PDB file of N, H, CA, C and O in Angstrom:
ATOM      1  N   MET A   1      84.217 122.170  83.230  1.00  0.00           N
ATOM      2  CA  MET A   1      83.342 120.906  82.860  1.00  0.00           C
ATOM      3  C   MET A   1      83.581 119.847  83.826  1.00  0.00           C
ATOM      4  O   MET A   1      84.694 119.435  84.154  1.00  0.00           O
ATOM      5  N   THR A   2      82.172 119.328  84.369  1.00  0.00           N
ATOM      6  H   THR A   2      81.268 119.663  84.103  1.00  0.00           H
ATOM      7  CA  THR A   2      82.674 118.086  84.869  1.00  0.00           C
ATOM      8  C   THR A   2      81.844 117.006  84.136  1.00  0.00           C
ATOM      9  O   THR A   2      80.744 117.237  83.635  1.00  0.00           O
ATOM     10  N   LEU A   3      82.538 115.670  84.117  1.00  0.00           N
ATOM     11  H   LEU A   3      83.432 115.482  84.524  1.00  0.00           H
ATOM     12  CA  LEU A   3      82.134 114.701  83.246  1.00  0.00           C
ATOM     13  C   LEU A   3      81.016 113.668  84.189  1.00  0.00           C
ATOM     14  O   LEU A   3      81.027 113.446  85.400  1.00  0.00           O
ATOM     15  N   CYS A   4      80.210 113.228  83.269  1.00  0.00           N
ATOM     16  H   CYS A   4      80.201 113.408  82.285  1.00  0.00           H
ATOM     17  CA  CYS A   4      79.032 112.245  83.700  1.00  0.00           C
ATOM     18  C   CYS A   4      79.789 111.033  83.545  1.00  0.00           C
ATOM     19  O   CYS A   4      80.533 110.769  82.601  1.00  0.00           O
ATOM     20  N   VAL A   5      79.513 110.235  84.664  1.00  0.00           N
ATOM     21  H   VAL A   5      78.908 110.449  85.431  1.00  0.00           H
ATOM     22  CA  VAL A   5      80.239 108.849  84.822  1.00  0.00           C
ATOM     23  C   VAL A   5      79.294 107.778  84.904  1.00  0.00           C
ATOM     24  O   VAL A   5      78.992 107.504  86.066  1.00  0.00           O
ATOM     25  N   GLY A   6      78.640 106.971  83.866  1.00  0.00           N
ATOM     26  H   GLY A   6      78.886 107.194  82.922  1.00  0.00           H
ATOM     27  CA  GLY A   6      77.755 106.284  84.136  1.00  0.00           C
ATOM     28  C   GLY A   6      76.036 106.872  83.765  1.00  0.00           C
ATOM     29  O   GLY A   6      75.775 108.051  83.527  1.00  0.00           O
ATOM     30  N   GLY A   7      75.081 105.819  83.788  1.00  0.00           N
ATOM     31  H   GLY A   7      75.293 104.861  83.982  1.00  0.00           H
ATOM     32  CA  GLY A   7      74.011 106.130  83.287  1.00  0.00           C
ATOM     33  C   GLY A   7      73.714 106.638  81.677  1.00  0.00           C
ATOM     34  O   GLY A   7      74.208 106.204  80.636  1.00  0.00           O
ATOM     35  N   GLU A   8      72.694 107.744  81.888  1.00  0.00           N
ATOM     36  H   GLU A   8      72.292 108.096  82.734  1.00  0.00           H
ATOM     37  CA  GLU A   8      72.213 108.254  80.458  1.00  0.00           C
ATOM     38  C   GLU A   8      73.224 108.744  79.873  1.00  0.00           C
ATOM     39  O   GLU A   8      73.624 108.369  78.771  1.00  0.00           O
ATOM     40  N   LEU A   9      73.785 109.727  80.634  1.00  0.00           N
ATOM     41  H   LEU A   9      73.460 110.031  81.529  1.00  0.00           H
ATOM     42  CA  LEU A   9      74.803 111.019  80.331  1.00  0.00           C
ATOM     43  C   LEU A   9      76.011 110.428  80.284  1.00  0.00           C
ATOM     44  O   LEU A   9      76.934 111.242  80.263  1.00  0.00           O
ATOM     45  N   ASP A  10      76.395 109.054  80.256  1.00  0.00           N
ATOM     46  H   ASP A  10      75.645 108.393  80.273  1.00  0.00           H
ATOM     47  CA  ASP A  10      77.985 108.679  80.672  1.00  0.00           C
ATOM     48  C   ASP A  10      78.763 109.339  79.243  1.00  0.00           C
ATOM     49  O   ASP A  10      78.498 109.154  78.055  1.00  0.00           O
ATOM     50  N   GLY A  11      79.607 110.006  79.765  1.00  0.00           N
ATOM     51  H   GLY A  11      79.822 110.156  80.730  1.00  0.00           H
ATOM     52  CA  GLY A  11      80.885 110.346  78.787  1.00  0.00           C
ATOM     53  C   GLY A  11      80.412 111.968  78.529  1.00  0.00           C
ATOM     54  O   GLY A  11      81.195 112.550  77.778  1.00  0.00           O
ATOM     55  N   GLN A  12      79.545 112.604  78.898  1.00  0.00           N
ATOM     56  H   GLN A  12      78.909 112.131  79.508  1.00  0.00           H
ATOM     57  CA  GLN A  12      79.005 113.692  78.522  1.00  0.00           C
ATOM     58  C   GLN A  12      79.683 114.683  79.666  1.00  0.00           C
ATOM     59  O   GLN A  12      79.779 114.393  80.859  1.00  0.00           O
ATOM     60  N   GLU A  13      80.166 116.008  78.999  1.00  0.00           N
ATOM     61  H   GLU A  13      80.087 116.243  78.030  1.00  0.00           H
ATOM     62  CA  GLU A  13      80.748 116.948  80.130  1.00  0.00           C
ATOM     63  C   GLU A  13      79.768 118.096  80.133  1.00  0.00           C
ATOM     64  O   GLU A  13      79.502 118.756  79.129  1.00  0.00           O
ATOM     65  N   LEU A  14      79.181 118.314  81.482  1.00  0.00           N
ATOM     66  H   LEU A  14      79.397 117.777  82.298  1.00  0.00           H
ATOM     67  CA  LEU A  14      78.404 119.522  81.734  1.00  0.00           C
ATOM     68  C   LEU A  14      78.796 120.432  82.725  1.00  0.00           C
ATOM     69  O   LEU A  14      79.551 120.177  83.664  1.00  0.00           O
ATOM     70  N   GLU A  15      78.191 121.626  82.451  1.00  0.00           N
ATOM     71  H   GLU A  15      77.578 121.833  81.689  1.00  0.00           H
ATOM     72  CA  GLU A  15      78.534 122.807  83.454  1.00  0.00           C
ATOM     73  C   GLU A  15      77.424 122.981  84.274  1.00  0.00           C
ATOM     74  O   GLU A  15      76.513 123.569  83.692  1.00  0.00           O
ATOM     75  N   LYS A  16      77.163 122.640  85.547  1.00  0.00           N
ATOM     76  H   LYS A  16      77.904 122.162  86.020  1.00  0.00           H
ATOM     77  CA  LYS A  16      75.827 123.156  86.115  1.00  0.00           C
ATOM     78  C   LYS A  16      76.361 123.451  87.660  1.00  0.00           C
ATOM     79  O   LYS A  16      77.031 122.641  88.300  1.00  0.00           O
ATOM     80  N   ASP A  17      75.950 124.740  88.140  1.00  0.00           N
ATOM     81  H   ASP A  17      75.406 125.398  87.620  1.00  0.00           H
ATOM     82  CA  ASP A  17      76.189 125.389  89.548  1.00  0.00           C
ATOM     83  C   ASP A  17      75.188 124.650  90.514  1.00  0.00           C
ATOM     84  O   ASP A  17      74.571 125.326  91.337  1.00  0.00           O
ATOM     85  N   VAL A  18      74.996 123.242  90.441  1.00  0.00           N
ATOM     86  H   VAL A  18      75.497 122.693  89.772  1.00  0.00           H
ATOM     87  CA  VAL A  18      73.989 122.555  91.360  1.00  0.00           C
ATOM     88  C   VAL A  18      74.971 121.537  91.854  1.00  0.00           C
ATOM     89  O   VAL A  18      76.111 121.458  91.395  1.00  0.00           O
ATOM     90  N   LYS A  19      74.408 120.597  92.994  1.00  0.00           N
ATOM     91  H   LYS A  19      73.482 120.661  93.366  1.00  0.00           H
ATOM     92  CA  LYS A  19      75.159 119.658  93.502  1.00  0.00           C
ATOM     93  C   LYS A  19      74.142 118.346  92.876  1.00  0.00           C
ATOM     94  O   LYS A  19      74.715 117.259  92.952  1.00  0.00           O
ATOM     95  N   ILE A  20      72.903 118.296  92.348  1.00  0.00           N
ATOM     96  H   ILE A  20      72.438 119.179  92.286  1.00  0.00           H
ATOM     97  CA  ILE A  20      72.024 117.358  92.174  1.00  0.00           C
ATOM     98  C   ILE A  20      70.898 117.823  90.791  1.00  0.00           C
ATOM     99  O   ILE A  20      70.261 118.876  90.754  1.00  0.00           O
ATOM    100  N   PHE A  21      70.878 116.823  89.819  1.00  0.00           N
ATOM    101  H   PHE A  21      71.394 115.968  89.849  1.00  0.00           H
ATOM    102  CA  PHE A  21      70.042 117.716  88.510  1.00  0.00           C
ATOM    103  C   PHE A  21      69.254 116.477  88.037  1.00  0.00           C
ATOM    104  O   PHE A  21      69.672 115.368  88.369  1.00  0.00           O
ATOM    105  N   LYS A  22      68.060 116.600  87.227  1.00  0.00           N
ATOM    106  H   LYS A  22      67.721 117.501  86.957  1.00  0.00           H
ATOM    107  CA  LYS A  22      67.640 115.619  86.247  1.00  0.00           C
ATOM    108  C   LYS A  22      68.207 115.461  85.159  1.00  0.00           C
ATOM    109  O   LYS A  22      68.554 116.435  84.492  1.00  0.00           O
ATOM    110  N   ALA A  23      68.401 114.293  84.790  1.00  0.00           N
ATOM    111  H   ALA A  23      68.119 113.501  85.332  1.00  0.00           H
ATOM    112  CA  ALA A  23      68.951 114.057  83.270  1.00  0.00           C
ATOM    113  C   ALA A  23      67.773 114.712  82.205  1.00  0.00           C
ATOM    114  O   ALA A  23      68.128 115.260  81.161  1.00  0.00           O
ATOM    115  N   SER A  24      66.246 114.583  82.615  1.00  0.00           N
ATOM    116  H   SER A  24      65.958 114.138  83.462  1.00  0.00           H
ATOM    117  CA  SER A  24      65.608 115.146  81.564  1.00  0.00           C
ATOM    118  C   SER A  24      65.657 116.444  81.519  1.00  0.00           C
ATOM    119  O   SER A  24      64.780 116.982  80.844  1.00  0.00           O
ATOM    120  N   GLU A  25      66.728 117.375  82.243  1.00  0.00           N
ATOM    121  H   GLU A  25      67.441 116.938  82.792  1.00  0.00           H
ATOM    122  CA  GLU A  25      67.060 118.579  81.997  1.00  0.00           C
ATOM    123  C   GLU A  25      67.455 118.609  80.370  1.00  0.00           C
ATOM    124  O   GLU A  25      67.130 119.349  79.442  1.00  0.00           O
ATOM    125  N   ILE A  26      68.218 117.570  80.477  1.00  0.00           N
ATOM    126  H   ILE A  26      68.482 116.969  81.231  1.00  0.00           H
ATOM    127  CA  ILE A  26      69.198 117.492  78.966  1.00  0.00           C
ATOM    128  C   ILE A  26      68.214 117.057  77.956  1.00  0.00           C
ATOM    129  O   ILE A  26      68.084 117.620  76.869  1.00  0.00           O
ATOM    130  N   ASP A  27      67.479 115.973  78.371  1.00  0.00           N
ATOM    131  H   ASP A  27      67.584 115.516  79.255  1.00  0.00           H
ATOM    132  CA  ASP A  27      66.752 114.947  77.138  1.00  0.00           C
ATOM    133  C   ASP A  27      65.109 114.575  77.983  1.00  0.00           C
ATOM    134  O   ASP A  27      64.910 113.789  78.909  1.00  0.00           O
ATOM    135  N   PRO A  28      64.556 115.072  77.577  1.00  0.00           N
ATOM    136  CA  PRO A  28      62.975 114.579  78.417  1.00  0.00           C
ATOM    137  C   PRO A  28      62.636 113.211  78.832  1.00  0.00           C
ATOM    138  O   PRO A  28      61.938 112.781  79.751  1.00  0.00           O
ATOM    139  N   SER A  29      63.503 112.494  77.660  1.00  0.00           N
ATOM    140  H   SER A  29      64.070 112.843  76.913  1.00  0.00           H
ATOM    141  CA  SER A  29      63.467 111.018  77.715  1.00  0.00           C
ATOM    142  C   SER A  29      64.050 110.322  78.748  1.00  0.00           C
ATOM    143  O   SER A  29      63.653 109.258  79.223  1.00  0.00           O
ATOM    144  N   PHE A  30      65.127 111.050  79.114  1.00  0.00           N
ATOM    145  H   PHE A  30      65.449 111.915  78.728  1.00  0.00           H
ATOM    146  CA  PHE A  30      65.838 110.561  80.548  1.00  0.00           C
ATOM    147  C   PHE A  30      65.247 110.603  81.717  1.00  0.00           C
ATOM    148  O   PHE A  30      64.470 111.500  82.042  1.00  0.00           O
ATOM    149  N   THR A  31      65.567 109.646  82.430  1.00  0.00           N
ATOM    150  H   THR A  31      66.198 108.917  82.166  1.00  0.00           H
ATOM    151  CA  THR A  31      64.981 109.365  83.702  1.00  0.00           C
ATOM    152  C   THR A  31      65.791 109.373  85.179  1.00  0.00           C
ATOM    153  O   THR A  31      65.284 109.226  86.291  1.00  0.00           O
ATOM    154  N   SER A  32      67.256 109.600  84.831  1.00  0.00           N
ATOM    155  H   SER A  32      67.668 109.719  83.927  1.00  0.00           H
ATOM    156  CA  SER A  32      67.993 109.515  85.855  1.00  0.00           C
ATOM    157  C   SER A  32      68.403 110.943  86.686  1.00  0.00           C
ATOM    158  O   SER A  32      68.292 112.022  86.103  1.00  0.00           O
ATOM    159  N   THR A  33      68.883 110.871  88.085  1.00  0.00           N
ATOM    160  H   THR A  33      68.973 109.995  88.558  1.00  0.00           H
ATOM    161  CA  THR A  33      69.004 111.932  88.714  1.00  0.00           C
ATOM    162  C   THR A  33      70.706 112.112  88.922  1.00  0.00           C
ATOM    163  O   THR A  33      71.380 111.096  89.093  1.00  0.00           O
ATOM    164  N   TYR A  34      71.032 112.792  88.909  1.00  0.00           N
ATOM    165  H   TYR A  34      70.485 113.617  88.771  1.00  0.00           H
ATOM    166  CA  TYR A  34      72.847 112.883  88.878  1.00  0.00           C
ATOM    167  C   TYR A  34      73.355 113.524  90.188  1.00  0.00           C
ATOM    168  O   TYR A  34      72.577 114.437  90.463  1.00  0.00           O
ATOM    169  N   TYR A  35      74.193 113.443  90.977  1.00  0.00           N
ATOM    170  H   TYR A  35      74.826 112.701  90.753  1.00  0.00           H
ATOM    171  CA  TYR A  35      74.602 113.977  91.805  1.00  0.00           C
ATOM    172  C   TYR A  35      76.199 114.180  92.002  1.00  0.00           C
ATOM    173  O   TYR A  35      76.970 113.220  91.987  1.00  0.00           O
ATOM    174  N   LEU A  36      76.576 115.374  92.169  1.00  0.00           N
ATOM    175  H   LEU A  36      75.950 116.153  92.182  1.00  0.00           H
ATOM    176  CA  LEU A  36      78.132 115.642  92.030  1.00  0.00           C
ATOM    177  C   LEU A  36      78.542 114.679  93.232  1.00  0.00           C
ATOM    178  O   LEU A  36      77.961 114.473  94.297  1.00  0.00           O
ATOM    179  N   GLN A  37      79.732 114.155  92.719  1.00  0.00           N
ATOM    180  H   GLN A  37      80.204 114.323  91.854  1.00  0.00           H
ATOM    181  CA  GLN A  37      80.712 113.579  93.621  1.00  0.00           C
ATOM    182  C   GLN A  37      82.266 113.979  93.403  1.00  0.00           C
ATOM    183  O   GLN A  37      82.921 113.820  92.373  1.00  0.00           O
ATOM    184  N   ILE A  38      82.613 114.435  94.406  1.00  0.00           N
ATOM    185  H   ILE A  38      82.081 114.564  95.243  1.00  0.00           H
ATOM    186  CA  ILE A  38      84.265 114.999  94.661  1.00  0.00           C
ATOM    187  C   ILE A  38      85.212 113.845  95.329  1.00  0.00           C
ATOM    188  O   ILE A  38      85.067 113.219  96.379  1.00  0.00           O
ATOM    189  N   TYR A  39      86.083 113.804  94.479  1.00  0.00           N
ATOM    190  H   TYR A  39      86.200 114.313  93.626  1.00  0.00           H
ATOM    191  CA  TYR A  39      87.102 112.973  94.620  1.00  0.00           C
ATOM    192  C   TYR A  39      88.902 113.757  94.666  1.00  0.00           C
ATOM    193  O   TYR A  39      89.430 114.532  93.868  1.00  0.00           O
ATOM    194  N   ASN A  40      89.360 113.223  95.768  1.00  0.00           N
ATOM    195  H   ASN A  40      88.932 112.593  96.415  1.00  0.00           H
ATOM    196  CA  ASN A  40      90.503 113.875  96.169  1.00  0.00           C
ATOM    197  C   ASN A  40      91.512 112.918  95.626  1.00  0.00           C
ATOM    198  O   ASN A  40      91.464 111.766  96.056  1.00  0.00           O
ATOM    199  N   ARG A  41      92.349 113.207  94.809  1.00  0.00           N
ATOM    200  H   ARG A  41      92.388 114.143  94.459  1.00  0.00           H
ATOM    201  CA  ARG A  41      93.405 112.378  94.438  1.00  0.00           C
ATOM    202  C   ARG A  41      95.047 113.101  94.384  1.00  0.00           C
ATOM    203  O   ARG A  41      95.322 114.016  93.609  1.00  0.00           O
ATOM    204  N   ASP A  42      95.795 112.645  95.118  1.00  0.00           N
ATOM    205  H   ASP A  42      95.572 111.901  95.748  1.00  0.00           H
ATOM    206  CA  ASP A  42      97.016 113.577  95.402  1.00  0.00           C
ATOM    207  C   ASP A  42      97.027 114.996  95.565  1.00  0.00           C
ATOM    208  O   ASP A  42      97.721 115.835  94.992  1.00  0.00           O
ATOM    209  N   ASN A  43      96.118 115.134  96.467  1.00  0.00           N
ATOM    210  H   ASN A  43      95.554 114.452  96.933  1.00  0.00           H
ATOM    211  CA  ASN A  43      95.639 116.617  96.893  1.00  0.00           C
ATOM    212  C   ASN A  43      95.154 117.665  95.888  1.00  0.00           C
ATOM    213  O   ASN A  43      95.339 118.880  95.969  1.00  0.00           O
ATOM    214  N   VAL A  44      94.480 116.976  94.896  1.00  0.00           N
ATOM    215  H   VAL A  44      94.330 115.989  94.831  1.00  0.00           H
ATOM    216  CA  VAL A  44      93.769 117.707  93.989  1.00  0.00           C
ATOM    217  C   VAL A  44      92.724 117.085  94.033  1.00  0.00           C
ATOM    218  O   VAL A  44      92.596 115.912  94.384  1.00  0.00           O
ATOM    219  N   MET A  45      91.631 118.054  93.567  1.00  0.00           N
ATOM    220  H   MET A  45      91.735 119.006  93.282  1.00  0.00           H
ATOM    221  CA  MET A  45      89.856 117.483  93.868  1.00  0.00           C
ATOM    222  C   MET A  45      89.517 117.826  92.445  1.00  0.00           C
ATOM    223  O   MET A  45      89.734 118.800  91.724  1.00  0.00           O
ATOM    224  N   TYR A  46      88.834 116.531  92.288  1.00  0.00           N
ATOM    225  H   TYR A  46      88.658 115.740  92.874  1.00  0.00           H
ATOM    226  CA  TYR A  46      87.952 116.131  90.897  1.00  0.00           C
ATOM    227  C   TYR A  46      86.625 116.035  91.455  1.00  0.00           C
ATOM    228  O   TYR A  46      86.244 115.680  92.570  1.00  0.00           O
ATOM    229  N   GLN A  47      85.942 116.473  90.324  1.00  0.00           N
ATOM    230  H   GLN A  47      86.251 116.762  89.418  1.00  0.00           H
ATOM    231  CA  GLN A  47      84.285 116.275  90.380  1.00  0.00           C
ATOM    232  C   GLN A  47      83.763 115.638  89.198  1.00  0.00           C
ATOM    233  O   GLN A  47      84.096 115.935  88.050  1.00  0.00           O
ATOM    234  N   PHE A  48      82.905 114.723  89.532  1.00  0.00           N
ATOM    235  H   PHE A  48      82.634 114.482  90.463  1.00  0.00           H
ATOM    236  CA  PHE A  48      82.361 114.129  88.473  1.00  0.00           C
ATOM    237  C   PHE A  48      80.416 113.917  88.926  1.00  0.00           C
ATOM    238  O   PHE A  48      79.995 113.914  90.083  1.00  0.00           O
ATOM    239  N   TRP A  49      79.769 113.802  87.991  1.00  0.00           N
ATOM    240  H   TRP A  49      80.111 113.805  87.051  1.00  0.00           H
ATOM    241  CA  TRP A  49      78.634 113.770  88.002  1.00  0.00           C
ATOM    242  C   TRP A  49      78.271 112.240  88.100  1.00  0.00           C
ATOM    243  O   TRP A  49      78.759 111.490  87.255  1.00  0.00           O
ATOM    244  N   HIS A  50      77.448 111.731  89.076  1.00  0.00           N
ATOM    245  H   HIS A  50      77.052 112.340  89.763  1.00  0.00           H
ATOM    246  CA  HIS A  50      77.077 110.050  89.018  1.00  0.00           C
ATOM    247  C   HIS A  50      75.567 109.920  89.082  1.00  0.00           C
ATOM    248  O   HIS A  50      74.979 110.617  89.911  1.00  0.00           O
ATOM    249  N   PRO A  51      74.918 109.156  88.348  1.00  0.00           N
ATOM    250  CA  PRO A  51      73.542 108.911  88.564  1.00  0.00           C
ATOM    251  C   PRO A  51      73.378 108.002  89.901  1.00  0.00           C
ATOM    252  O   PRO A  51      74.093 107.146  90.423  1.00  0.00           O
ATOM    253  N   HIS A  52      72.004 108.619  90.247  1.00  0.00           N
ATOM    254  H   HIS A  52      71.424 109.314  89.823  1.00  0.00           H
ATOM    255  CA  HIS A  52      71.626 107.975  91.840  1.00  0.00           C
ATOM    256  C   HIS A  52      71.485 106.493  91.822  1.00  0.00           C
ATOM    257  O   HIS A  52      71.386 106.204  90.630  1.00  0.00           O
ATOM    258  N   GLY A  53      71.431 105.507  92.471  1.00  0.00           N
ATOM    259  H   GLY A  53      71.512 105.742  93.440  1.00  0.00           H
ATOM    260  CA  GLY A  53      71.303 104.438  92.538  1.00  0.00           C
ATOM    261  C   GLY A  53      72.057 103.702  91.887  1.00  0.00           C
ATOM    262  O   GLY A  53      71.580 102.573  91.769  1.00  0.00           O
ATOM    263  N   VAL A  54      73.241 103.867  91.302  1.00  0.00           N
ATOM    264  H   VAL A  54      73.628 104.784  91.398  1.00  0.00           H
ATOM    265  CA  VAL A  54      74.188 103.175  90.789  1.00  0.00           C
ATOM    266  C   VAL A  54      75.310 102.842  91.534  1.00  0.00           C
ATOM    267  O   VAL A  54      75.905 103.757  92.102  1.00  0.00           O
ATOM    268  N   ASP A  55      75.821 101.381  91.666  1.00  0.00           N
ATOM    269  H   ASP A  55      75.338 100.638  91.204  1.00  0.00           H
ATOM    270  CA  ASP A  55      76.956 100.888  92.849  1.00  0.00           C
ATOM    271  C   ASP A  55      78.161 102.196  92.672  1.00  0.00           C
ATOM    272  O   ASP A  55      78.814 102.406  91.650  1.00  0.00           O
ATOM    273  N   LEU A  56      78.218 102.786  93.643  1.00  0.00           N
ATOM    274  H   LEU A  56      77.688 102.616  94.473  1.00  0.00           H
ATOM    275  CA  LEU A  56      79.427 103.903  94.179  1.00  0.00           C
ATOM    276  C   LEU A  56      80.737 103.201  93.966  1.00  0.00           C
ATOM    277  O   LEU A  56      81.659 103.705  93.324  1.00  0.00           O
ATOM    278  N   HIS A  57      80.787 101.874  94.597  1.00  0.00           N
ATOM    279  H   HIS A  57      80.037 101.464  95.118  1.00  0.00           H
ATOM    280  CA  HIS A  57      82.385 101.308  94.351  1.00  0.00           C
ATOM    281  C   HIS A  57      82.521 101.172  92.731  1.00  0.00           C
ATOM    282  O   HIS A  57      83.628 101.444  92.266  1.00  0.00           O
ATOM    283  N   ASP A  58      81.531 100.792  91.871  1.00  0.00           N
ATOM    284  H   ASP A  58      80.632 100.571  92.249  1.00  0.00           H
ATOM    285  CA  ASP A  58      81.839 100.771  90.499  1.00  0.00           C
ATOM    286  C   ASP A  58      82.243 101.827  89.765  1.00  0.00           C
ATOM    287  O   ASP A  58      83.190 101.939  88.986  1.00  0.00           O
ATOM    288  N   LEU A  59      81.296 102.696  90.156  1.00  0.00           N
ATOM    289  H   LEU A  59      80.528 102.605  90.790  1.00  0.00           H
ATOM    290  CA  LEU A  59      81.639 104.030  89.679  1.00  0.00           C
ATOM    291  C   LEU A  59      82.999 104.929  90.141  1.00  0.00           C
ATOM    292  O   LEU A  59      83.496 105.904  89.577  1.00  0.00           O
ATOM    293  N   THR A  60      83.372 104.302  91.258  1.00  0.00           N
ATOM    294  H   THR A  60      82.969 103.510  91.717  1.00  0.00           H
ATOM    295  CA  THR A  60      84.817 104.979  91.763  1.00  0.00           C
ATOM    296  C   THR A  60      85.655 104.176  90.937  1.00  0.00           C
ATOM    297  O   THR A  60      86.623 104.826  90.542  1.00  0.00           O
ATOM    298  N   ASN A  61      85.632 102.845  90.479  1.00  0.00           N
ATOM    299  H   ASN A  61      84.845 102.318  90.800  1.00  0.00           H
ATOM    300  CA  ASN A  61      86.555 102.297  90.115  1.00  0.00           C
ATOM    301  C   ASN A  61      86.869 102.897  88.710  1.00  0.00           C
ATOM    302  O   ASN A  61      88.024 102.922  88.285  1.00  0.00           O
ATOM    303  N   LYS A  62      85.609 103.472  87.866  1.00  0.00           N
ATOM    304  H   LYS A  62      84.671 103.452  88.211  1.00  0.00           H
ATOM    305  CA  LYS A  62      85.553 103.878  86.668  1.00  0.00           C
ATOM    306  C   LYS A  62      86.541 105.486  86.690  1.00  0.00           C
ATOM    307  O   LYS A  62      87.330 105.955  85.870  1.00  0.00           O
ATOM    308  N   VAL A  63      86.145 105.886  87.756  1.00  0.00           N
ATOM    309  H   VAL A  63      85.504 105.505  88.423  1.00  0.00           H
ATOM    310  CA  VAL A  63      86.732 107.416  87.810  1.00  0.00           C
ATOM    311  C   VAL A  63      88.349 107.243  87.938  1.00  0.00           C
ATOM    312  O   VAL A  63      89.235 107.871  87.360  1.00  0.00           O
ATOM    313  N   LEU A  64      88.431 106.270  88.806  1.00  0.00           N
ATOM    314  H   LEU A  64      87.711 105.760  89.276  1.00  0.00           H
ATOM    315  CA  LEU A  64      89.927 105.859  88.895  1.00  0.00           C
ATOM    316  C   LEU A  64      90.772 105.714  87.846  1.00  0.00           C
ATOM    317  O   LEU A  64      91.950 106.070  87.790  1.00  0.00           O
ATOM    318  N   GLU A  65      90.018 105.092  86.891  1.00  0.00           N
ATOM    319  H   GLU A  65      89.062 104.803  86.937  1.00  0.00           H
ATOM    320  CA  GLU A  65      90.696 104.410  85.539  1.00  0.00           C
ATOM    321  C   GLU A  65      90.805 105.792  84.544  1.00  0.00           C
ATOM    322  O   GLU A  65      91.746 105.943  83.765  1.00  0.00           O
ATOM    323  N   ILE A  66      89.768 106.710  84.684  1.00  0.00           N
ATOM    324  H   ILE A  66      89.004 106.587  85.317  1.00  0.00           H
ATOM    325  CA  ILE A  66      89.902 107.943  84.089  1.00  0.00           C
ATOM    326  C   ILE A  66      91.029 108.977  84.555  1.00  0.00           C
ATOM    327  O   ILE A  66      91.869 109.484  83.811  1.00  0.00           O
ATOM    328  N   LEU A  67      90.910 109.159  85.712  1.00  0.00           N
ATOM    329  H   LEU A  67      90.228 108.747  86.316  1.00  0.00           H
ATOM    330  CA  LEU A  67      92.046 109.949  86.286  1.00  0.00           C
ATOM    331  C   LEU A  67      93.654 109.371  86.252  1.00  0.00           C
ATOM    332  O   LEU A  67      94.558 110.189  86.422  1.00  0.00           O
ATOM    333  N   ARG A  68      93.970 107.949  86.029  1.00  0.00           N
ATOM    334  H   ARG A  68      93.236 107.285  85.890  1.00  0.00           H
ATOM    335  CA  ARG A  68      95.008 107.108  85.932  1.00  0.00           C
ATOM    336  C   ARG A  68      95.183 107.309  84.391  1.00  0.00           C
ATOM    337  O   ARG A  68      96.350 107.524  84.063  1.00  0.00           O
ATOM    338  N   SER A  69      94.331 107.285  83.451  1.00  0.00           N
ATOM    339  H   SER A  69      93.384 107.110  83.717  1.00  0.00           H
ATOM    340  CA  SER A  69      94.689 107.655  81.863  1.00  0.00           C
ATOM    341  C   SER A  69      94.718 108.941  81.571  1.00  0.00           C
ATOM    342  O   SER A  69      95.166 109.227  80.461  1.00  0.00           O
ATOM    343  N   SER A  70      94.284 109.987  82.416  1.00  0.00           N
ATOM    344  H   SER A  70      93.920 109.754  83.318  1.00  0.00           H
ATOM    345  CA  SER A  70      94.880 111.624  82.150  1.00  0.00           C
ATOM    346  C   SER A  70      96.078 111.872  82.603  1.00  0.00           C
ATOM    347  O   SER A  70      96.676 112.741  81.968  1.00  0.00           O
ATOM    348  N   LYS A  71      96.800 111.266  83.750  1.00  0.00           N
ATOM    349  H   LYS A  71      96.314 110.560  84.266  1.00  0.00           H
ATOM    350  CA  LYS A  71      98.107 111.189  83.774  1.00  0.00           C
ATOM    351  C   LYS A  71      99.166 110.596  83.022  1.00  0.00           C
ATOM    352  O   LYS A  71     100.373 110.765  83.195  1.00  0.00           O
ATOM    353  N   SER A  72      98.605 109.896  82.182  1.00  0.00           N
ATOM    354  H   SER A  72      97.624 109.759  82.042  1.00  0.00           H
ATOM    355  CA  SER A  72      99.710 109.195  80.906  1.00  0.00           C
ATOM    356  C   SER A  72     100.003 110.152  80.115  1.00  0.00           C
ATOM    357  O   SER A  72     100.744 109.953  79.152  1.00  0.00           O
TER     358      SER A  72
END
């Protein structure tokens, strides 16, 4: 499962075999497009869904917080 960070699906885990999807596939009232972002931390690959058009720096900081808290 891959966690959505930001946007309308924030906090939801989704399993999709694509690199980009529209949130309207989950709920027709949603308008965001999500793309798969891969992070490498300590030689371990992590994948997260990010909404298109949101500041990548802010989202990366959120992901780092998530990864740090999961190590605790």
